[in-house]
N, CA, C and O atoms as a GROMACS GRO file, in nm:
protein
  568
    1MET      N    1  -2.059   0.721   2.845
    1MET     CA    2  -1.969   0.614   2.812
    1MET      C    3  -2.035   0.522   2.710
    1MET      O    4  -2.151   0.483   2.727
    2VAL      N    5  -1.964   0.488   2.607
    2VAL     CA    6  -2.016   0.400   2.503
    2VAL      C    7  -1.937   0.270   2.506
    2VAL      O    8  -1.814   0.271   2.504
    3LEU      N    9  -2.009   0.161   2.510
    3LEU     CA   10  -1.946   0.029   2.508
    3LEU      C   11  -1.991  -0.040   2.380
    3LEU      O   12  -2.110  -0.045   2.350
    4GLN      N   13  -1.897  -0.092   2.305
    4GLN     CA   14  -1.928  -0.158   2.180
    4GLN      C   15  -1.871  -0.298   2.181
    4GLN      O   16  -1.760  -0.322   2.229
    5HIS      N   17  -1.950  -0.392   2.126
    5HIS     CA   18  -1.908  -0.532   2.123
    5HIS      C   19  -1.945  -0.588   1.986
    5HIS      O   20  -2.049  -0.555   1.931
    6SER      N   21  -1.860  -0.672   1.931
    6SER     CA   22  -1.885  -0.729   1.800
    6SER      C   23  -1.852  -0.878   1.801
    6SER      O   24  -1.752  -0.920   1.858
    7THR      N   25  -1.938  -0.956   1.738
    7THR     CA   26  -1.913  -1.100   1.722
    7THR      C   27  -1.943  -1.138   1.578
    7THR      O   28  -2.008  -1.064   1.505
    8ASN      N   29  -1.895  -1.254   1.538
    8ASN     CA   30  -1.915  -1.302   1.403
    8ASN      C   31  -1.942  -1.452   1.409
    8ASN      O   32  -1.876  -1.523   1.485
    9HIS      N   33  -2.038  -1.501   1.331
    9HIS     CA   34  -2.070  -1.643   1.331
    9HIS      C   35  -2.114  -1.682   1.190
    9HIS      O   36  -2.184  -1.606   1.123
   10THR      N   37  -2.075  -1.800   1.146
   10THR     CA   38  -2.118  -1.853   1.017
   10THR      C   39  -2.214  -1.968   1.042
   10THR      O   40  -2.180  -2.068   1.105
   11TYR      N   41  -2.337  -1.952   0.991
   11TYR     CA   42  -2.437  -2.057   1.006
   11TYR      C   43  -2.420  -2.160   0.896
   11TYR      O   44  -2.392  -2.125   0.781
   12SER      N   45  -2.436  -2.286   0.930
   12SER     CA   46  -2.424  -2.393   0.831
   12SER      C   47  -2.562  -2.431   0.776
   12SER      O   48  -2.593  -2.549   0.757
   13HIS      N   49  -2.643  -2.329   0.750
   13HIS     CA   50  -2.778  -2.349   0.698
   13HIS      C   51  -2.801  -2.250   0.584
   13HIS      O   52  -2.735  -2.146   0.579
   14PRO      N   53  -2.893  -2.280   0.493
   14PRO     CA   54  -2.923  -2.187   0.384
   14PRO      C   55  -2.978  -2.054   0.438
   14PRO      O   56  -3.039  -2.050   0.545
   15PHE      N   57  -2.956  -1.947   0.362
   15PHE     CA   58  -2.999  -1.814   0.402
   15PHE      C   59  -3.149  -1.807   0.435
   15PHE      O   60  -3.185  -1.750   0.537
   16PRO      N   61  -3.239  -1.864   0.352
   16PRO     CA   62  -3.382  -1.858   0.387
   16PRO      C   63  -3.414  -1.925   0.521
   16PRO      O   64  -3.503  -1.879   0.593
   17THR      N   65  -3.343  -2.032   0.555
   17THR     CA   66  -3.365  -2.100   0.683
   17THR      C   67  -3.323  -2.012   0.800
   17THR      O   68  -3.392  -2.006   0.902
   18VAL      N   69  -3.210  -1.944   0.786
   18VAL     CA   70  -3.160  -1.857   0.893
   18VAL      C   71  -3.254  -1.739   0.915
   18VAL      O   72  -3.284  -1.704   1.029
   19THR      N   73  -3.300  -1.677   0.806
   19THR     CA   74  -3.390  -1.562   0.822
   19THR      C   75  -3.524  -1.606   0.881
   19THR      O   76  -3.581  -1.534   0.963
   20LEU      N   77  -3.576  -1.721   0.839
   20LEU     CA   78  -3.701  -1.771   0.897
   20LEU      C   79  -3.684  -1.798   1.046
   20LEU      O   80  -3.772  -1.763   1.125
   21ALA      N   81  -3.574  -1.859   1.084
   21ALA     CA   82  -3.548  -1.886   1.226
   21ALA      C   83  -3.542  -1.757   1.306
   21ALA      O   84  -3.590  -1.752   1.419
   22TYR      N   85  -3.484  -1.652   1.248
   22TYR     CA   86  -3.477  -1.523   1.317
   22TYR      C   87  -3.617  -1.471   1.347
   22TYR      O   88  -3.643  -1.425   1.459
   23PHE      N   89  -3.706  -1.478   1.250
   23PHE     CA   90  -3.842  -1.425   1.270
   23PHE      C   91  -3.927  -1.514   1.360
   23PHE      O   92  -4.022  -1.466   1.422
   24LEU      N   93  -3.894  -1.642   1.370
   24LEU     CA   94  -3.972  -1.734   1.454
   24LEU      C   95  -3.915  -1.752   1.594
   24LEU      O   96  -3.972  -1.826   1.674
   25ARG      N   97  -3.804  -1.686   1.626
   25ARG     CA   98  -3.735  -1.714   1.752
   25ARG      C   99  -3.820  -1.682   1.875
   25ARG      O  100  -3.797  -1.742   1.981
   26TYR      N  101  -3.915  -1.591   1.866
   26TYR     CA  102  -4.000  -1.559   1.981
   26TYR      C  103  -4.146  -1.598   1.957
   26TYR      O  104  -4.234  -1.551   2.029
   27SER      N  105  -4.172  -1.681   1.858
   27SER     CA  106  -4.311  -1.710   1.822
   27SER      C  107  -4.384  -1.797   1.923
   27SER      O  108  -4.505  -1.781   1.940
   28SER      N  109  -4.315  -1.887   1.990
   28SER     CA  110  -4.381  -1.978   2.082
   28SER      C  111  -4.279  -2.037   2.180
   28SER      O  112  -4.169  -2.074   2.139
   29PRO      N  113  -4.315  -2.045   2.309
   29PRO     CA  114  -4.225  -2.110   2.404
   29PRO      C  115  -4.201  -2.257   2.370
   29PRO      O  116  -4.099  -2.314   2.409
   30ASN      N  117  -4.295  -2.319   2.298
   30ASN     CA  118  -4.278  -2.458   2.258
   30ASN      C  119  -4.169  -2.472   2.152
   30ASN      O  120  -4.096  -2.572   2.150
   31LEU      N  121  -4.158  -2.372   2.064
   31LEU     CA  122  -4.055  -2.375   1.960
   31LEU      C  123  -3.919  -2.335   2.014
   31LEU      O  124  -3.816  -2.386   1.969
   32ASN      N  125  -3.917  -2.243   2.111
   32ASN     CA  126  -3.791  -2.195   2.166
   32ASN      C  127  -3.802  -2.183   2.318
   32ASN      O  128  -3.838  -2.077   2.368
   33PRO      N  129  -3.771  -2.289   2.391
   33PRO     CA  130  -3.782  -2.284   2.537
   33PRO      C  131  -3.682  -2.188   2.601
   33PRO      O  132  -3.694  -2.156   2.719
   34PHE      N  133  -3.582  -2.143   2.525
   34PHE     CA  134  -3.483  -2.048   2.578
   34PHE      C  135  -3.534  -1.905   2.576
   34PHE      O  136  -3.465  -1.814   2.623
   35ALA      N  137  -3.653  -1.883   2.522
   35ALA     CA  138  -3.710  -1.748   2.513
   35ALA      C  139  -3.827  -1.731   2.610
   35ALA      O  140  -3.920  -1.657   2.580
   36ALA      N  141  -3.822  -1.797   2.723
   36ALA     CA  142  -3.931  -1.786   2.821
   36ALA      C  143  -3.942  -1.645   2.878
   36ALA      O  144  -4.047  -1.609   2.932
   37HIS      N  145  -3.837  -1.565   2.867
   37HIS     CA  146  -3.839  -1.427   2.917
   37HIS      C  147  -3.919  -1.334   2.825
   37HIS      O  148  -3.946  -1.220   2.863
   38VAL      N  149  -3.956  -1.381   2.706
   38VAL     CA  150  -4.034  -1.299   2.612
   38VAL      C  151  -4.182  -1.323   2.639
   38VAL      O  152  -4.232  -1.434   2.623
   39LEU      N  153  -4.251  -1.217   2.681
   39LEU     CA  154  -4.393  -1.229   2.716
   39LEU      C  155  -4.483  -1.220   2.593
   39LEU      O  156  -4.584  -1.290   2.586
   40SER      N  157  -4.447  -1.135   2.498
   40SER     CA  158  -4.526  -1.124   2.375
   40SER      C  159  -4.445  -1.058   2.265
   40SER      O  160  -4.347  -0.988   2.290
   41THR      N  161  -4.487  -1.083   2.142
   41THR     CA  162  -4.428  -1.022   2.023
   41THR      C  163  -4.541  -0.983   1.930
   41THR      O  164  -4.629  -1.064   1.901
   42ASP      N  165  -4.539  -0.859   1.885
   42ASP     CA  166  -4.641  -0.810   1.793
   42ASP      C  167  -4.575  -0.743   1.674
   42ASP      O  168  -4.475  -0.673   1.688
   43THR      N  169  -4.632  -0.765   1.556
   43THR     CA  170  -4.583  -0.699   1.435
   43THR      C  171  -4.658  -0.568   1.420
   43THR      O  172  -4.781  -0.566   1.412
   44ILE      N  173  -4.583  -0.458   1.415
   44ILE     CA  174  -4.643  -0.326   1.398
   44ILE      C  175  -4.666  -0.298   1.250
   44ILE      O  176  -4.773  -0.251   1.212
   45SER      N  177  -4.567  -0.328   1.167
   45SER     CA  178  -4.584  -0.310   1.023
   45SER      C  179  -4.494  -0.408   0.949
   45SER      O  180  -4.390  -0.451   0.999
   46SER      N  181  -4.538  -0.441   0.829
   46SER     CA  182  -4.460  -0.531   0.744
   46SER      C  183  -4.502  -0.504   0.600
   46SER      O  184  -4.620  -0.510   0.567
   47HIS      N  185  -4.405  -0.475   0.515
   47HIS     CA  186  -4.436  -0.451   0.374
   47HIS      C  187  -4.316  -0.483   0.287
   47HIS      O  188  -4.202  -0.483   0.332
   48VAL      N  189  -4.344  -0.511   0.161
   48VAL     CA  190  -4.240  -0.533   0.062
   48VAL      C  191  -4.231  -0.407  -0.023
   48VAL      O  192  -4.330  -0.364  -0.082
   49ASP      N  193  -4.112  -0.348  -0.029
   49ASP     CA  194  -4.090  -0.229  -0.110
   49ASP      C  195  -4.105  -0.268  -0.257
   49ASP      O  196  -4.035  -0.357  -0.303
   50PRO      N  197  -4.196  -0.203  -0.331
   50PRO     CA  198  -4.219  -0.243  -0.470
   50PRO      C  199  -4.099  -0.220  -0.562
   50PRO      O  200  -4.085  -0.288  -0.664
   51ASP      N  201  -4.012  -0.125  -0.527
   51ASP     CA  202  -3.896  -0.096  -0.612
   51ASP      C  203  -3.781  -0.192  -0.587
   51ASP      O  204  -3.721  -0.243  -0.682
   52THR      N  205  -3.750  -0.218  -0.460
   52THR     CA  206  -3.633  -0.301  -0.427
   52THR      C  207  -3.669  -0.446  -0.399
   52THR      O  208  -3.581  -0.532  -0.396
   53GLN      N  209  -3.798  -0.475  -0.378
   53GLN     CA  210  -3.846  -0.609  -0.342
   53GLN      C  211  -3.789  -0.655  -0.208
   53GLN      O  212  -3.775  -0.775  -0.184
   54ARG      N  213  -3.758  -0.560  -0.120
   54ARG     CA  214  -3.708  -0.593   0.014
   54ARG      C  215  -3.822  -0.592   0.114
   54ARG      O  216  -3.912  -0.507   0.109
   55LEU      N  217  -3.818  -0.687   0.206
   55LEU     CA  218  -3.916  -0.696   0.314
   55LEU      C  219  -3.873  -0.607   0.430
   55LEU      O  220  -3.763  -0.623   0.483
   56HIS      N  221  -3.959  -0.512   0.468
   56HIS     CA  222  -3.934  -0.423   0.581
   56HIS      C  223  -4.034  -0.458   0.691
   56HIS      O  224  -4.155  -0.460   0.667
   57THR      N  225  -3.985  -0.486   0.810
   57THR     CA  226  -4.070  -0.528   0.921
   57THR      C  227  -4.034  -0.450   1.047
   57THR      O  228  -3.916  -0.428   1.077
   58THR      N  229  -4.137  -0.409   1.121
   58THR     CA  230  -4.118  -0.346   1.252
   58THR      C  231  -4.200  -0.426   1.352
   58THR      O  232  -4.321  -0.445   1.335
   59ARG      N  233  -4.134  -0.473   1.457
   59ARG     CA  234  -4.202  -0.552   1.561
   59ARG      C  235  -4.169  -0.494   1.698
   59ARG      O  236  -4.071  -0.422   1.715
   60ILE      N  237  -4.254  -0.526   1.795
   60ILE     CA  238  -4.229  -0.486   1.933
   60ILE      C  239  -4.237  -0.611   2.020
   60ILE      O  240  -4.330  -0.691   2.007
   61HIS      N  241  -4.140  -0.625   2.109
   61HIS     CA  242  -4.135  -0.739   2.200
   61HIS      C  243  -4.151  -0.688   2.343
   61HIS      O  244  -4.097  -0.583   2.378
   62LEU      N  245  -4.225  -0.761   2.423
   62LEU     CA  246  -4.235  -0.733   2.566
   62LEU      C  247  -4.160  -0.844   2.638
   62LEU      O  248  -4.195  -0.962   2.628
   63LYS      N  249  -4.055  -0.805   2.710
   63LYS     CA  250  -3.969  -0.904   2.775
   63LYS      C  251  -3.963  -0.879   2.925
   63LYS      O  252  -3.970  -0.764   2.970
   64LYS      N  253  -3.951  -0.987   3.001
   64LYS     CA  254  -3.924  -0.974   3.144
   64LYS      C  255  -3.788  -0.908   3.161
   64LYS      O  256  -3.692  -0.942   3.092
   65SER      N  257  -3.782  -0.815   3.252
   65SER     CA  258  -3.655  -0.746   3.275
   65SER      C  259  -3.562  -0.834   3.355
   65SER      O  260  -3.604  -0.905   3.446
   66ARG      N  261  -3.435  -0.829   3.319
   66ARG     CA  262  -3.336  -0.908   3.391
   66ARG      C  263  -3.252  -0.819   3.483
   66ARG      O  264  -3.149  -0.861   3.534
   67MET      N  265  -3.299  -0.697   3.503
   67MET     CA  266  -3.226  -0.608   3.592
   67MET      C  267  -3.246  -0.654   3.736
   67MET      O  268  -3.359  -0.679   3.777
   68PRO      N  269  -3.140  -0.665   3.814
   68PRO     CA  270  -3.151  -0.710   3.953
   68PRO      C  271  -3.241  -0.618   4.036
   68PRO      O  272  -3.241  -0.497   4.018
   69GLY      N  273  -3.316  -0.679   4.128
   69GLY     CA  274  -3.408  -0.604   4.214
   69GLY      C  275  -3.346  -0.487   4.287
   69GLY      O  276  -3.405  -0.379   4.288
   70PRO      N  277  -3.227  -0.503   4.348
   70PRO     CA  278  -3.166  -0.390   4.418
   70PRO      C  279  -3.140  -0.269   4.328
   70PRO      O  280  -3.141  -0.155   4.374
   71VAL      N  281  -3.115  -0.294   4.200
   71VAL     CA  282  -3.092  -0.183   4.108
   71VAL      C  283  -3.221  -0.103   4.090
   71VAL      O  284  -3.217   0.020   4.083
   72TYR      N  285  -3.336  -0.173   4.084
   72TYR     CA  286  -3.464  -0.104   4.072
   72TYR      C  287  -3.486  -0.006   4.187
   72TYR      O  288  -3.539   0.103   4.166
   73LYS      N  289  -3.446  -0.045   4.306
   73LYS     CA  290  -3.467   0.040   4.423
   73LYS      C  291  -3.386   0.169   4.415
   73LYS      O  292  -3.422   0.268   4.478
   74LEU      N  293  -3.278   0.169   4.338
   74LEU     CA  294  -3.196   0.288   4.322
   74LEU      C  295  -3.252   0.384   4.217
   74LEU      O  296  -3.215   0.501   4.213
   75LEU      N  297  -3.340   0.334   4.131
   75LEU     CA  298  -3.392   0.415   4.021
   75LEU      C  299  -3.524   0.481   4.059
   75LEU      O  300  -3.602   0.424   4.135
   76PRO      N  301  -3.549   0.602   4.009
   76PRO     CA  302  -3.677   0.668   4.036
   76PRO      C  303  -3.792   0.593   3.969
   76PRO      O  304  -3.773   0.530   3.865
   77THR      N  305  -3.910   0.599   4.029
   77THR     CA  306  -4.026   0.528   3.974
   77THR      C  307  -4.064   0.581   3.836
   77THR      O  308  -4.126   0.509   3.758
   78SER      N  309  -4.028   0.705   3.805
   78SER     CA  310  -4.058   0.758   3.672
   78SER      C  311  -3.980   0.683   3.564
   78SER      O  312  -4.021   0.679   3.448
   79VAL      N  313  -3.869   0.624   3.601
   79VAL     CA  314  -3.787   0.547   3.507
   79VAL      C  315  -3.832   0.402   3.500
   79VAL      O  316  -3.838   0.344   3.392
   80THR      N  317  -3.865   0.343   3.616
   80THR     CA  318  -3.898   0.200   3.622
   80THR      C  319  -4.043   0.170   3.594
   80THR      O  320  -4.078   0.054   3.574
   81GLY      N  321  -4.129   0.270   3.594
   81GLY     CA  322  -4.270   0.245   3.572
   81GLY      C  323  -4.347   0.231   3.700
   81GLY      O  324  -4.468   0.209   3.697
   82GLY      N  325  -4.280   0.242   3.815
   82GLY     CA  326  -4.346   0.238   3.945
   82GLY      C  327  -4.405   0.102   3.976
   82GLY      O  328  -4.389   0.007   3.899
   83GLY      N  329  -4.472   0.093   4.089
   83GLY     CA  330  -4.537  -0.030   4.130
   83GLY      C  331  -4.439  -0.140   4.165
   83GLY      O  332  -4.318  -0.126   4.146
   84GLY      N  333  -4.492  -0.248   4.215
   84GLY     CA  334  -4.408  -0.361   4.253
   84GLY      C  335  -4.424  -0.475   4.155
   84GLY      O  336  -4.479  -0.457   4.046
   85GLY      N  337  -4.376  -0.589   4.193
   85GLY     CA  338  -4.389  -0.708   4.111
   85GLY      C  339  -4.288  -0.715   3.999
   85GLY      O  340  -4.187  -0.644   4.000
   86ASP      N  341  -4.317  -0.801   3.903
   86ASP     CA  342  -4.224  -0.821   3.792
   86ASP      C  343  -4.216  -0.698   3.704
   86ASP      O  344  -4.317  -0.631   3.679
   87LYS      N  345  -4.099  -0.668   3.658
   87LYS     CA  346  -4.078  -0.557   3.566
   87LYS      C  347  -4.063  -0.613   3.426
   87LYS      O  348  -4.013  -0.724   3.406
   88ALA      N  349  -4.105  -0.536   3.331
   88ALA     CA  350  -4.092  -0.577   3.191
   88ALA      C  351  -4.046  -0.457   3.110
   88ALA      O  352  -4.061  -0.342   3.151
   89SER      N  353  -3.989  -0.485   2.995
   89SER     CA  354  -3.943  -0.377   2.909
   89SER      C  355  -3.983  -0.406   2.764
   89SER      O  356  -3.995  -0.521   2.722
   90TYR      N  357  -4.002  -0.298   2.691
   90TYR     CA  358  -4.037  -0.308   2.551
   90TYR      C  359  -3.912  -0.292   2.465
   90TYR      O  360  -3.826  -0.209   2.493
   91ILE      N  361  -3.904  -0.374   2.360
   91ILE     CA  362  -3.794  -0.370   2.266
   91ILE      C  363  -3.853  -0.347   2.126
   91ILE      O  364  -3.940  -0.422   2.083
   92LEU      N  365  -3.804  -0.244   2.058
   92LEU     CA  366  -3.848  -0.216   1.921
   92LEU      C  367  -3.746  -0.276   1.825
   92LEU      O  368  -3.626  -0.250   1.836
   93GLU      N  369  -3.795  -0.356   1.731
   93GLU     CA  370  -3.707  -0.425   1.635
   93GLU      C  371  -3.747  -0.386   1.493
   93GLU      O  372  -3.864  -0.395   1.456
   94THR      N  373  -3.650  -0.342   1.415
   94THR     CA  374  -3.673  -0.315   1.273
   94THR      C  375  -3.582  -0.406   1.192
   94THR      O  376  -3.470  -0.435   1.233
   95SER      N  377  -3.631  -0.452   1.078
   95SER     CA  378  -3.550  -0.542   0.996
   95SER      C  379  -3.578  -0.518   0.848
   95SER      O  380  -3.686  -0.476   0.808
   96VAL      N  381  -3.477  -0.547   0.768
   96VAL     CA  382  -3.488  -0.541   0.623
   96VAL      C  383  -3.426  -0.670   0.569
   96VAL      O  384  -3.314  -0.706   0.606
   97VAL      N  385  -3.500  -0.740   0.484
   97VAL     CA  386  -3.451  -0.864   0.424
   97VAL      C  387  -3.451  -0.849   0.272
   97VAL      O  388  -3.553  -0.813   0.212
   98ASP      N  389  -3.337  -0.876   0.211
   98ASP     CA  390  -3.327  -0.877   0.065
   98ASP      C  391  -3.295  -1.020   0.023
   98ASP      O  392  -3.180  -1.063   0.027
   99ILE      N  393  -3.397  -1.092  -0.016
   99ILE     CA  394  -3.380  -1.234  -0.049
   99ILE      C  395  -3.303  -1.252  -0.180
   99ILE      O  396  -3.234  -1.352  -0.198
  100LYS      N  397  -3.316  -1.154  -0.273
  100LYS     CA  398  -3.245  -1.164  -0.402
  100LYS      C  399  -3.094  -1.151  -0.383
  100LYS      O  400  -3.017  -1.230  -0.437
  101GLU      N  401  -3.051  -1.050  -0.305
  101GLU     CA  402  -2.908  -1.028  -0.282
  101GLU      C  403  -2.855  -1.113  -0.167
  101GLU      O  404  -2.734  -1.129  -0.152
  102GLY      N  405  -2.944  -1.169  -0.087
  102GLY     CA  406  -2.903  -1.260   0.020
  102GLY      C  407  -2.848  -1.193   0.143
  102GLY      O  408  -2.742  -1.232   0.192
  103TRP      N  409  -2.919  -1.090   0.197
  103TRP     CA  410  -2.875  -1.028   0.322
  103TRP      C  411  -2.995  -0.985   0.404
  103TRP      O  412  -3.105  -0.965   0.353
  104MET      N  413  -2.972  -0.971   0.532
  104MET     CA  414  -3.072  -0.923   0.626
  104MET      C  415  -3.002  -0.833   0.727
  104MET      O  416  -2.893  -0.865   0.774
  105ARG      N  417  -3.065  -0.720   0.760
  105ARG     CA  418  -3.013  -0.630   0.863
  105ARG      C  419  -3.124  -0.606   0.964
  105ARG      O  420  -3.240  -0.585   0.928
  106THR      N  421  -3.087  -0.609   1.091
  106THR     CA  422  -3.185  -0.583   1.196
  106THR      C  423  -3.128  -0.485   1.297
  106THR      O  424  -3.006  -0.472   1.312
  107GLU      N  425  -3.218  -0.415   1.365
  107GLU     CA  426  -3.179  -0.328   1.475
  107GLU      C  427  -3.282  -0.344   1.585
  107GLU      O  428  -3.403  -0.337   1.559
  108SER      N  429  -3.236  -0.364   1.707
  108SER     CA  430  -3.324  -0.373   1.824
  108SER      C  431  -3.280  -0.268   1.924
  108SER      O  432  -3.161  -0.248   1.946
  109ARG      N  433  -3.379  -0.200   1.984
  109ARG     CA  434  -3.346  -0.100   2.085
  109ARG      C  435  -3.451  -0.103   2.196
  109ARG      O  436  -3.570  -0.125   2.172
  110ASN      N  437  -3.403  -0.081   2.318
  110ASN     CA  438  -3.495  -0.079   2.430
  110ASN      C  439  -3.573   0.052   2.430
  110ASN      O  440  -3.520   0.156   2.392
  111LEU      N  441  -3.699   0.046   2.474
  111LEU     CA  442  -3.782   0.166   2.483
  111LEU      C  443  -3.798   0.210   2.628
  111LEU      O  444  -3.841   0.323   2.654
  112ASN      N  445  -3.765   0.124   2.723
  112ASN     CA  446  -3.770   0.158   2.865
  112ASN      C  447  -3.630   0.186   2.914
  112ASN      O  448  -3.532   0.147   2.852
  113PHE      N  449  -3.621   0.253   3.025
  113PHE     CA  450  -3.494   0.278   3.096
  113PHE      C  451  -3.393   0.355   3.011
  113PHE      O  452  -3.274   0.351   3.040
  114THR      N  453  -3.438   0.425   2.906
  114THR     CA  454  -3.343   0.493   2.818
  114THR      C  455  -3.272   0.608   2.890
  114THR      O  456  -3.164   0.650   2.847
  115GLY      N  457  -3.330   0.659   2.998
  115GLY     CA  458  -3.262   0.763   3.075
  115GLY      C  459  -3.146   0.707   3.156
  115GLY      O  460  -3.058   0.781   3.198
  116VAL      N  461  -3.147   0.575   3.176
  116VAL     CA  462  -3.042   0.509   3.255
  116VAL      C  463  -2.949   0.430   3.164
  116VAL      O  464  -2.827   0.439   3.176
  117LEU      N  465  -3.008   0.352   3.073
  117LEU     CA  466  -2.930   0.265   2.986
  117LEU      C  467  -3.002   0.253   2.852
  117LEU      O  468  -3.120   0.219   2.847
  118SER      N  469  -2.931   0.281   2.747
  118SER     CA  470  -2.986   0.265   2.613
  118SER      C  471  -2.905   0.159   2.541
  118SER      O  472  -2.782   0.168   2.533
  119ARG      N  473  -2.974   0.059   2.490
  119ARG     CA  474  -2.905  -0.049   2.421
  119ARG      C  475  -2.958  -0.058   2.279
  119ARG      O  476  -3.078  -0.071   2.257
  120ILE      N  477  -2.867  -0.051   2.185
  120ILE     CA  478  -2.902  -0.068   2.045
  120ILE      C  479  -2.822  -0.186   1.993
  120ILE      O  480  -2.699  -0.191   2.006
  121ARG      N  481  -2.892  -0.281   1.935
  121ARG     CA  482  -2.827  -0.403   1.887
  121ARG      C  483  -2.848  -0.412   1.736
  121ARG      O  484  -2.962  -0.414   1.690
  122ASN      N  485  -2.741  -0.417   1.661
  122ASN     CA  486  -2.747  -0.431   1.516
  122ASN      C  487  -2.700  -0.570   1.477
  122ASN      O  488  -2.597  -0.618   1.525
  123ASN      N  489  -2.775  -0.633   1.389
  123ASN     CA  490  -2.739  -0.766   1.339
  123ASN      C  491  -2.738  -0.764   1.188
  123ASN      O  492  -2.814  -0.689   1.125
  124GLY      N  493  -2.656  -0.844   1.130
  124GLY     CA  494  -2.654  -0.859   0.985
  124GLY      C  495  -2.634  -1.005   0.950
  124GLY      O  496  -2.555  -1.075   1.014
  125VAL      N  497  -2.705  -1.050   0.849
  125VAL     CA  498  -2.691  -1.188   0.802
  125VAL      C  499  -2.669  -1.181   0.652
  125VAL      O  500  -2.746  -1.118   0.579
  126LEU      N  501  -2.565  -1.245   0.606
  126LEU     CA  502  -2.536  -1.252   0.463
  126LEU      C  503  -2.553  -1.394   0.414
  126LEU      O  504  -2.509  -1.489   0.480
  127GLY      N  505  -2.617  -1.409   0.300
  127GLY     CA  506  -2.621  -1.539   0.236
  127GLY      C  507  -2.484  -1.570   0.177
  127GLY      O  508  -2.400  -1.481   0.166
  128VAL      N  509  -2.462  -1.693   0.140
  128VAL     CA  510  -2.331  -1.736   0.090
  128VAL      C  511  -2.291  -1.657  -0.034
  128VAL      O  512  -2.176  -1.613  -0.044
  129LEU      N  513  -2.383  -1.638  -0.129
  129LEU     CA  514  -2.349  -1.567  -0.252
  129LEU      C  515  -2.312  -1.421  -0.225
  129LEU      O  516  -2.217  -1.370  -0.283
  130GLU      N  517  -2.386  -1.355  -0.136
  130GLU     CA  518  -2.355  -1.216  -0.103
  130GLU      C  519  -2.222  -1.207  -0.030
  130GLU      O  520  -2.145  -1.114  -0.055
  131ALA      N  521  -2.193  -1.299   0.057
  131ALA     CA  522  -2.065  -1.299   0.129
  131ALA      C  523  -1.948  -1.317   0.031
  131ALA      O  524  -1.845  -1.251   0.045
  132ILE      N  525  -1.964  -1.406  -0.066
  132ILE     CA  526  -1.860  -1.428  -0.167
  132ILE      C  527  -1.842  -1.302  -0.252
  132ILE      O  528  -1.729  -1.262  -0.280
  133ARG      N  529  -1.952  -1.240  -0.292
  133ARG     CA  530  -1.945  -1.118  -0.373
  133ARG      C  531  -1.871  -1.006  -0.299
  133ARG      O  532  -1.786  -0.939  -0.356
  134ARG      N  533  -1.904  -0.988  -0.172
  134ARG     CA  534  -1.839  -0.883  -0.093
  134ARG      C  535  -1.690  -0.912  -0.071
  134ARG      O  536  -1.608  -0.821  -0.070
  135GLU      N  537  -1.657  -1.039  -0.053
  135GLU     CA  538  -1.516  -1.075  -0.035
  135GLU      C  539  -1.437  -1.048  -0.164
  135GLU      O  540  -1.324  -1.001  -0.158
  136ARG      N  541  -1.497  -1.076  -0.279
  136ARG     CA  542  -1.430  -1.047  -0.406
  136ARG      C  543  -1.409  -0.897  -0.424
  136ARG      O  544  -1.304  -0.853  -0.469
  137GLN      N  545  -1.511  -0.817  -0.388
  137GLN     CA  546  -1.498  -0.672  -0.397
  137GLN      C  547  -1.387  -0.622  -0.305
  137GLN      O  548  -1.311  -0.533  -0.343
  138ARG      N  549  -1.378  -0.678  -0.187
  138ARG     CA  550  -1.275  -0.638  -0.092
  138ARG      C  551  -1.136  -0.671  -0.147
  138ARG      O  552  -1.044  -0.590  -0.137
  139GLN      N  553  -1.122  -0.790  -0.206
  139GLN     CA  554  -0.993  -0.831  -0.262
  139GLN      C  555  -0.953  -0.744  -0.380
  139GLN      O  556  -0.835  -0.712  -0.396
  140LEU      N  557  -1.049  -0.705  -0.462
  140LEU     CA  558  -1.019  -0.618  -0.576
  140LEU      C  559  -0.978  -0.479  -0.532
  140LEU      O  560  -0.900  -0.412  -0.599
  141ALA      N  561  -1.031  -0.435  -0.420
  141ALA     CA  562  -1.000  -0.301  -0.369
  141ALA      C  563  -0.860  -0.292  -0.310
  141ALA      O  564  -0.804  -0.184  -0.298
  142VAL      N  565  -0.804  -0.408  -0.273
  142VAL     CA  566  -0.671  -0.410  -0.208
  142VAL      C  567  -0.559  -0.399  -0.308
  142VAL      O  568  -0.442  -0.398  -0.269
   0.00000   0.00000   0.00000
């Protein structure tokens, strides 16, 4: 069974501010007290493509699991990692930022519990100029 959900939001901040906030959202509990469930964040790779000038980043997050305790008891230890105590899960995040064209795309996916539940989250952020350009292209196509 596949469940899909989509939302849309317009930020009232410049594109560079929104992209910076995205990358800093798990940097410190002092900066974001709503991210206390994130135990750590590490950057695996980060580079700027010399041809496109786009920033490509891969990060991994370790988060406290929010799965209810009784659900853990129903799952085999090979899936949950065994042992008792707090459970945590790894999230792999990839992102591409094009500051010239004014867009950012991200994808996050869980690395644990994939035999039970696989979650892939795609995000996109458009700067004002890119959003206007795409809207004009859409209108011309109609």
